[in-house]
C-alpha positions as CSV (number, residue, x, y, z in Angstrom):
1,X,-60.3,-70.0,2.8
2,X,-62.1,-66.6,1.8
3,X,-59.0,-63.7,1.0
4,X,-60.6,-60.8,3.5
5,X,-58.7,-58.5,0.9
6,X,-61.1,-59.6,-1.6
7,X,-63.9,-58.5,0.8
8,X,-62.5,-55.0,1.3
9,X,-61.8,-54.5,-2.3
10,X,-65.9,-55.6,-2.8
11,X,-67.0,-52.9,-0.2
12,X,-65.1,-50.0,-1.7
13,X,-66.4,-51.3,-5.4
14,X,-69.5,-50.7,-3.6
15,X,-69.6,-48.0,-1.8
16,X,-68.1,-45.9,-4.7
17,X,-70.9,-47.4,-6.9
18,X,-73.4,-45.9,-4.5
19,X,-70.9,-42.6,-4.3
20,X,-71.5,-42.5,-8.2
21,X,-74.7,-43.8,-8.4
22,X,-75.7,-40.8,-5.7
23,X,-77.6,-43.2,-3.4
24,X,-77.3,-42.0,-0.4
25,X,-78.9,-45.1,1.4
26,X,-76.6,-47.2,0.0
27,X,-73.5,-45.3,0.8
28,X,-74.8,-45.2,4.8
29,X,-75.7,-48.8,4.6
30,X,-71.8,-49.7,3.9
31,X,-70.7,-47.3,6.7
32,X,-70.1,-48.9,9.9
33,X,-72.4,-47.9,13.0
34,X,-69.6,-46.7,14.7
35,X,-68.4,-44.5,11.3
36,X,-66.7,-41.2,12.2
37,X,-64.8,-38.8,9.9
38,X,-62.7,-36.3,11.3
39,X,-60.9,-33.2,9.5
40,X,-59.3,-30.1,11.2
41,X,-62.0,-28.1,11.2
42,X,-65.2,-30.8,11.7
43,X,-66.7,-34.0,12.5
44,X,-69.0,-36.6,11.9
45,X,-69.6,-39.3,14.2
46,X,-72.4,-41.9,13.5
47,X,-74.4,-42.9,10.6
48,X,-77.2,-40.1,10.7
49,X,-75.0,-37.4,11.0
50,X,-73.0,-38.7,7.4
51,X,-76.1,-39.2,5.8
52,X,-77.0,-35.7,6.4
53,X,-73.4,-34.5,5.4
54,X,-74.0,-36.8,2.3
55,X,-77.1,-35.2,1.4
56,X,-75.6,-31.4,1.5
57,X,-72.5,-32.6,-0.1
58,X,-74.4,-34.5,-2.7
59,X,-77.0,-31.3,-3.3
60,X,-73.6,-28.9,-3.4
61,X,-72.1,-31.1,-6.4
62,X,-75.1,-32.9,-8.7
63,X,-72.3,-34.3,-11.0
64,X,-70.2,-35.9,-8.6
65,X,-68.3,-38.8,-9.1
66,X,-65.6,-41.0,-8.2
């Protein structure tokens, strides 16, 4: 039987690789369809909003990596 933790770890590794490659399409493809990200001063709901957020973030921080 597969260990669900292994699948979770692979998902996180793939997401980190996508972020480090500045691959917005891949970053977004990994997110859950009902993705939400809440901060004290704003929130992002859905993959479309997340994509716009990542575009702005990576444009502002061109050498960003995890």
